[in-house]
C-alpha positions in Angstrom: 83.1 85.9 81.7 86.5 87.3 82.8 89.4 85.1 83.7 91.1 85.7 87.1 94.4 87.5 87.2 97.5 85.3 87.2 99.6 85.4 90.3 103.2 85.5 89.1 104.7 85.8 92.5 105.6 88.4 95.1 106.1 92.0 93.9 109.6 93.6 93.9 109.8 96.6 96.3 112.1 98.4 93.8 110.5 98.0 90.4 107.0 96.7 91.5 107.1 93.8 89.0 105.8 90.4 90.2 109.2 88.7 89.7 110.7 88.3 93.2 112.2 84.8 93.6 114.0 83.1 96.4 117.7 82.4 96.0 119.8 79.5 97.2 120.5 81.3 100.5 117.5 81.1 102.9 115.8 84.4 103.5 117.3 86.0 100.4 115.4 87.1 97.3 116.3 88.5 93.9 114.0 90.2 91.3 114.6 88.5 88.0 113.3 91.7 86.3 115.6 94.4 87.8 118.1 92.0 89.5 117.9 93.8 92.8 118.7 91.6 95.8 116.8 91.5 99.1 117.1 90.0 102.6 114.2 89.1 104.8 114.6 90.7 108.2 112.8 90.0 111.5 112.3 93.7 112.4 110.1 95.8 110.1 112.0 98.7 108.6 108.8 100.7 108.5 107.3 100.4 112.0 110.0 98.5 114.0 107.6 95.6 114.9 109.4 92.3 115.5 108.1 89.2 113.6 109.2 85.6 113.3 111.0 84.8 110.0 109.7 81.8 108.1 112.4 81.0 105.6 110.6 78.3 103.7 110.4 79.6 100.1 106.8 78.6 99.6 105.5 80.0 102.9 107.7 83.1 103.4 105.7 86.1 104.6 107.4 89.2 103.2 104.8 91.7 104.6 104.7 93.1 108.2 101.7 91.8 110.2 101.4 95.2 111.9 101.7 97.8 109.2 101.7 95.5 106.1 104.9 97.1 104.8 107.7 95.1 103.2 110.0 93.0 105.5 112.6 93.0 102.7 115.7 95.2 102.8 118.1 95.7 99.9 121.4 93.8 100.1 
């Protein structure tokens, strides 16, 4: 029997490691692996689709509902 894979958190768009964590500022994230900082935006950088931002750290959606691209931009 195989064990299910651990979910360590959201993947960093820069280094692709699962260490993206929210910071003290709502809507801001930092990768604890490569230390890159990101901001959650309401307009998708890939397709331009507008989305509502949910800034709660446990319910934040960082993927576009339309194209499934990242809604995070480097700060």
